[in-house]
C-alpha positions as CSV (number, residue, x, y, z in Angstrom):
1,M,0.0,0.0,0.0
2,A,1.2,3.5,-0.8
3,V,2.5,5.6,2.1
4,A,0.6,8.8,3.0
5,L,3.2,11.5,2.7
6,T,2.9,14.8,4.5
7,D,4.9,18.0,4.8
8,S,6.1,16.6,8.2
9,N,7.1,13.0,7.2
10,F,8.4,13.7,3.7
11,E,12.0,13.9,4.7
12,A,12.0,10.7,6.7
13,E,9.9,8.7,4.1
14,V,11.5,10.0,0.9
15,Y,14.9,11.7,1.4
16,Q,16.0,9.0,3.9
17,A,14.5,6.0,2.0
18,K,16.9,3.2,1.1
19,E,15.0,2.4,-2.0
20,P,13.8,4.7,-4.8
21,V,10.5,6.4,-4.1
22,L,7.6,7.1,-6.5
23,V,5.6,10.1,-5.2
24,D,2.1,10.7,-6.5
25,F,0.9,14.3,-6.0
26,Y,-2.9,14.2,-6.1
27,A,-6.1,15.7,-4.7
28,D,-9.4,13.9,-3.7
29,W,-11.4,16.0,-6.1
30,C,-9.2,15.4,-9.2
31,G,-10.8,13.0,-11.7
32,P,-7.5,12.1,-13.5
33,C,-5.9,11.4,-10.1
34,K,-8.7,9.0,-9.3
35,A,-8.2,7.3,-12.7
36,M,-4.5,6.9,-11.9
37,S,-5.2,5.3,-8.5
38,P,-5.5,1.6,-9.8
39,V,-2.2,2.1,-11.8
40,V,-0.4,3.4,-8.7
41,D,-1.8,0.5,-6.6
42,A,-0.6,-2.0,-9.2
43,L,2.9,-0.5,-9.3
44,T,3.0,-0.6,-5.5
45,K,2.3,-4.4,-5.6
46,E,4.5,-5.0,-8.6
47,Y,7.6,-3.3,-7.2
48,E,7.1,-4.3,-3.5
49,G,10.4,-4.5,-1.7
50,R,12.3,-2.6,-4.5
51,L,10.4,0.7,-4.6
52,K,8.5,2.8,-2.1
53,V,5.3,4.4,-3.3
54,G,3.9,7.5,-1.5
55,K,1.0,9.8,-2.1
56,V,0.9,13.5,-1.3
57,N,-2.5,15.2,-1.0
58,V,-1.7,18.7,-2.4
59,D,-4.6,20.3,-0.7
60,D,-3.3,19.2,2.7
61,N,0.4,19.5,2.0
62,Q,1.0,22.6,0.0
63,E,4.5,23.2,1.3
64,I,6.0,20.1,-0.3
65,A,4.0,20.5,-3.5
66,A,5.3,24.1,-3.9
67,E,8.8,23.0,-3.2
68,Y,8.7,20.7,-6.2
69,G,6.7,23.1,-8.4
70,V,3.6,21.0,-8.7
71,M,1.2,23.1,-10.6
72,S,-0.9,20.4,-12.2
73,I,-2.1,17.1,-10.8
74,P,-1.5,14.3,-11.0
75,T,2.2,14.8,-10.9
76,F,4.6,11.9,-10.4
77,I,8.2,12.4,-9.2
78,L,10.7,9.6,-8.8
79,F,13.3,10.1,-6.1
80,K,16.6,8.1,-5.6
81,D,19.1,8.8,-2.9
82,G,17.0,11.7,-1.7
83,E,17.0,13.5,-5.0
84,A,14.2,14.1,-7.5
85,K,15.3,12.3,-10.7
86,T,12.2,12.2,-12.9
87,K,9.1,14.3,-13.0
88,M,6.0,13.4,-15.1
89,V,2.9,15.7,-15.2
90,G,-0.6,14.5,-16.0
91,M,-2.0,11.0,-16.6
92,Q,0.6,8.4,-17.4
93,D,0.1,4.8,-18.7
94,K,1.5,2.0,-16.6
95,K,4.2,1.2,-19.2
96,T,5.6,4.8,-19.0
97,L,5.8,4.8,-15.2
98,S,7.3,1.3,-15.2
99,G,9.9,2.3,-17.7
100,A,10.9,5.3,-15.6
101,I,11.0,3.2,-12.4
102,D,13.1,0.4,-14.1
103,K,15.7,3.0,-15.1
104,L,16.3,3.9,-11.4
105,L,16.4,0.3,-10.1
């Protein structure tokens, strides 16, 4: 299951993670975000043990969203060793997300 990320736990969960982290910036009211949810859930299961998946509700955690320039949602950012490596804005198919993840693993 994806980890709920907040302004307060982002550093510990993402920057200090031993494995790469896929962060999904979303909002509850966002239709495309809801449509991406099954894809994100599938990736969470598929990469279990090799990738951490976290979700940031941008309405509740505006500080971290602003830090990474999240203007449109959904936005996906892949982190490795505490650094943002890849940023994808808008709906993505599973193949595109998997390809970006595989490059970091």
